[in-house]
N, C-alpha and C positions, 0 to 999 in steps of 0.2 A: 332239672331233675336228672338228666343224663349225667351231668357232672357229679352230683351227689351220689349216684349209683357207682360211678367209677371210684369215688373216694371211699365209700364205706363197704363195698362188696369186694374189695381186693381185686379190682379190675386188672391191674397191671402185672405183668410178669417181669421179674427182675433178674436180669442176666449179669452176674458179677464176673467180670474178666480179671483174672489174677495172673499177670505175667510174672515170670520169675526165671532167674538163671543163677544156679549155685547158691540158692537161698537155703537155709537150714530147714530140714523137714518139720521140726518142732515149731518153727516160726509160722510156716504155712498152715500147719494143723491148728495152731492157736487162732490164727486169722479166720480160718473157715469155721471153727468151733463157735466163735462169737456170732457168726451169721446163722448157725444152726439153732441158736437159742431164740431167734426171732419167731413171732407167733405164726407167721404165714410161710415159714421156710419150706415145709413139706408140700405146699400147694402152689406157691408163687415164686419160689427162688430156683434159679439155675446157676450152678457153679460152672464157670468156664476156666479150667486150670490150663494156663497157656505155658507149655514146656518148650525148651529149646533142644533141638536135636543134638547140638554141640556139647551139651552138659552130659558128663559121664553118669550113667545109671539113672538117667531122668525118668525112664520107663518104670523102674522099680519104685522110685519115690512117688510117682503119680499114682501107680496102682495101689500102693499102701494107703494113700490119702483117700482115694475113692472107696476103697474097702473099708476104711475107718468110718466113713460117713454114709455107708449104704443105707438107703431108705430115709435119709434125713432131709433130702431136697427133692424138688419136682424132677430134677435131672442133674447129672454130674457129668460134664463133657470134658474130655481130655483132648487137647490139640498139641501137636508137635511141630513147631516151626522149622522147617528145613534149613540147613546151614548153606551159605554161599549161593543164594538165589541171585540171578543176574539183576543188576540195578538196585539191589537192596543195601542198606546200611544197617549193620546189626545193632540192636538195641530194643528198647521197650516199644517204640513205635512200630517196628516191623513185626514184632511178636504179637502186639495187640491187633494190628491189621489182619494178620493170618488168622488169629483166634476168633475175631469178630466175624469174618466172612464164614469161617467153618461153623460157628455157632448159628449164624443166620440160616445157613443151609440146613443144618440139623433140625432147628426149631420149626422151620417151614415144612420140612419133610414130615414132621410129627403133627402138622396141621395146626400149629399155633399161629394165631393171627399176628403178623409182625407190627401191626399198629398197637398192639398191647405190650410189646416188649420194650423195656427200658434197659439200656446198657449202662452199667455202673462200672467205669474203669478205676481200678484200684492199684495199690502197691502191695507187695507181699506181706508188708508189716502194718497194713491199715486195719484199725479196729473200728469198725463201722457200727455205731449204735442203731437200734431199731427206730429210734426217734428220728434220725436222718431219713430213713426210707419213708416213714410216715409223712414227713414234710415234702419229700420229693413227689409222692403221690398227690398230696394236696396242691403242689405247685403245678404239676401237670394237669390236674383236673380243673384248676381255676384259670389256666392260661388260655388266652384267646387263640394261640397257635401252639399247642403242645409239641408239634413236629418241628418247631423252630426254637426250642427251648433247651438250654444247657444249664443244669443245676450245679452249683459250685459251693462247697462248704469251706469253712476255715480249717486249718490244720493245727494241731497241738503235738508237742513231742513230750509226752509224760509217761510213757510206758517203762522206760528205763532211765529216765533223765538223771536220777541221783547217782547213777552207777558209771557216768562218763566224765571226762575231764571238764573243767569249767569252761574252757575255751570252746569246746564242742558244744556244750549246753547253751551258752549265751549266743552262739552263732545260730542255732536252730530257733531260739526264742526270737531273734530279730527277723528270722525267715518268717516265722508265724505272724509276727506283727505286720510285716510288709504285705503278706497274703490277705490279712484281715482289712488293712487299709484299702487294698485294691478292690475288695468286694463292695465298697461304699458307693461306686459309681452309679448314679441314679438312672442312667440310660441303658444299663445292662451291658456296659462295655468293660466287663470285668473278666479277668483270666483265671481259669481254674488252675489248681496245683495239686499234684498227686492223685487225688480222688475227685471224680466228677461224674455226672449222669446225663445222658441224652437218649432220645428215642432211636430205635433201630431204623425207623423211617428216615430220619435225618442223616444217620450215618450212611445209609445206603444211597440217599439222594446225592451226597457230596463225594461218593466213590470211596467211602471208608477212609482209613488212616493212610497217610503217605508213608513211603518206606525208603525214600532216598536220603542222602546226607543232609539235605535241607530240612528234614523232619526230625532231627535228633531231639529237640524239645517237644516230646510227644503231646503233652497236655496243652501247652500254649499253641503249638502248631495246629492241632486239631480245632481248637477254637477259631483261630485265624481262618482256617480253611472253611469251616462252617459259616463264618461271618461273610467272607468275601464270596464264596460260591453261591450263597443265597442272596447276594446283593445287599447284605446288611440286615436281613430280616431276623436271622438267628441272633439271639441275645441271651444274656446270663440272668438267671434268677438266683440270688444268693440264698443259701440254706444255712441258717445261723445255728447249726448243730456241729460242733467241732469233731473232726476224725482224729483219733489218737494214733500217733505214729511212734516208732522207736528211733532213738538216736543211733548213729553208727557207733558200734561198740566192739572192742576187741580186747584180748588179754594183753595187758601192758599199756602204760601211759603214752609213750611215744608212738607206738603202733596204732593207738587209737586216734592220735593226732593226724598221723599219716593216712588212715583209713578215711577220715573226714576230708582230707586234702584231695584224695582220689575221687571222692564223691563230688566235691565242689568242682573239679575239673570236668566231670561228666556233665553236670548241671549247665555250666556255662558254654558248653558246645551248642546250646540252643540259640547262640548269637546269630545262627543262620536265619532265624526268623526276622531279623532286621531287614535283610535283602528281600525276603519273601513278602513281608507286609508293604514295603515300598513298591515292589513290583505290582502288586494287586491294587494298591491304593491309587497309584498314578499312571498305571499302564493302560493299554487299550482295553476298552469295554468288551472286546471280543475274547478276552482272556477268560471271562466268566463262562462257566459250563451252562448250556441250556438244559438244566435238569428238569425232569418232569415229576410232579408229585405223584406218589403211589395212590393217592386218593382221587386222581383224575383231573386235578387243577394244574395250571401251568405256572411255572416260577418266573419266567422272564419279565413279567410286569414289575416284580419286586426289585429288579436291577436298578430302577429309578428311585427307590425308597431310601437308599443309603446316601445321606448328604456328605458333602466334602468336609463338613465339621466333624462328622462321626469318623470318617476315614483319617482325618488328621489326629483325632483323639486316640484312635487305635494305634496309629504310628508312633505318636508321642509316648504312649504307655510302653510300647515295645522298646523304643530307644531308652526310655527311663529304666526299664528292667535290665538292659544289658550295657548301655554306654556309661551310665553313672558308675556302676561298679568298676568299670575298666579305667575310669578317669579320676574319680574322687580320691582314691588313696594316693595317686601320684601327686595330685594338687596339694593335698594336705601334708604329705610327708616329704615331698621333694621340692615343689615349686615355692612354697612359702620360705623354707630355709635358704634356698638358692636366692631368692629375691632379698632376703635380709643380708645375705653375703654381699650382693651388689651395692646396696645403699649404705653399707657400713663404712665409716670413715677409716676404719682399720682394715679394710679389705685389701688383700694383696694385689688385687687387680690394679689399684692406683699406682703401684710401683711399676707395673708393666705398661700401663696405659695412662700416663699423666694428663692427657687431654680428655680423658673420659668424662662425659657429661650425662648424668642420669637426671631426667626431669624430675624424679621423685626427690632428688637431693637439691636440685637448683630451683624448683618451683614450689611455692607454698600451696597452690592449689592442688597440684598433683600429690604433694605429701599429704595433704588433708584427706584427699580421696583414698589414698593408699591405706592410711591408718583407719579410715572409716570402714573400708572393706575388710581389714584385719579384725576390727571389732565385731563386724557382722558375722564373719566366719567362725568367731568364738561362740556366737550365740546360735549359729545354725544347728548344732546338734541338740539343742534344748527341746524342740518338739519331739524328736526321737526319744529322748530321755523321758520326757513326760508320758509318751505312749507306753514305755517300758514300765513306768510306775502304775499306769492303769492296767497294764497286762498282768502285773503281779496279783493284783486283786482278782482279776478275772481268772487267771490260771488256778488260783486256790478254790474259787467257787466252782469251776468246772471239775476240778479234781474231787471235791467233796460231794457235790450234788449230782453230777452226771456220771462220773467214772467211779463213784462210790469208794474212794480211797479214804483211809484213816488220816487223822491230822499229822501223824508222824511219817506219812508216805508222800506228803506234798511239800512244796517250797515254803520255807519259813524266812524270816527277816535276815538271817545270816547268809542266804543265798543271793542277797543283793550285791554281795562282794563279786558275784560273777561278772558284773558289768565293768570291773577294772580290766578284764580281759578284752574289752571291746577293740582297742587298737591293734592288738595282736590278731584277734580273729578276723577283724575287718581286712587287714592286710593279707593274711595267710589264706583265708577261705573265701575272699571276695575279690580284692584287687588283683592279686597275682594270677589266680585261675582264670578270671575273666579277661585279663590282658592277653594271657597265653591263648585263650580261645579265639580272640580277635586276630591275633597274628597267624594262628594256624589256619584260619579261614582263607588266607592268601595262598595256600598250598592245596594240593589234592590228595594229601596223604590220608589213608583210611585209619581210623581209631580202632584199637582192639576193643572187644566187648569185655570190659572190666567193671565189676561192681565192687563196691566197698564191703569189706568184711564185716560180718555181724555175728556176735556171740549171743545166743538167745536161750533163756530158761523160762519155761512155762510156769514155773513156781514163783519166779521173782518179778514178773511183769504183770501189770493189770491194765 
């Protein structure tokens, strides 16, 4: 009965944390306007507009937005993250951490029960449907432990997809496919991307978001922190309502390609989570914080609930997210041609090394195994391409039924030609930036706070 009351009486207060830095004001206005149209916005929605002090005229932009939505929400909180705080790395994670703590203090001061508050961390360009919020409430109400629940949706890039280069468009399609595949984990070991929801209780239990250089990948890092700090109790509930995002868009074809490259470099700095997950998965159990539940129950007993299989699964998925991008391109585009050069009877190596003996050349068994591997490598992209075919049908359905687009505003059969750009986009926006991120982890250099440029028109996006 209590769960039913929570679901149908709008029990939860939703605090939407919108971190931004140098984002266009029309984009932020459009993102907030979509939330304004939800039925419980005035009674149950809190906007937390997370500004950066280092942005020029950030206060003017924030005040304009608050004035524009005066009376539309239960509360509209503006936070300004100071620059150059000791020990912090600039980025979305540190901004969210500051905003969430400030929002928590403000809501508690206004006597709002923190057990009712659900944080939804989002991007400045996330169009969040009301259906997503309804399913989040349902998931929390039906969960055995709502204070150890992280809700994660799939992401779509459909707001301006027809206005960007095909290489950019197909890159974000593959990104969407990988996020959706990740959500299929039956044990709740699935990582959020861009937008996700969790209780204020859980955020406070684990000490909110980390702010150092190891926490650059804010969404994945916060999930890992919740998982390990609660001894594996915190799990994901997938919410199968897509969040509509914008592709990186600028004026000019090559500048748009460059802007997507800048974004890719920032994304793959999250490779720091490889070391973080290994540390907590196989380190001393004393690394876990002995957090106390705000409901009066103790967490330490849950430290035994996380099996080694779950830890290995999490580590495997983190490695999959960061090591495959950093290696696959080199293997496909460099290793195979180089090996072909070695085994070729016309190879110039034979002129310099007449005694050179390659087992692939001299042994039938190794030759057979090599050609078998070559054949398999040709077939390896097939599952991904099959997923792309399924995605095309899903994308059109979501555009027409959920986003209410017309048939000429969505993808048609001619956009299948986008996939011809896969080799270029995979190398340029995946292999190179992920390799650079891995190499840079060997140094202690601080990255500048750079975001990819976006051109936004409220009239041209839906």
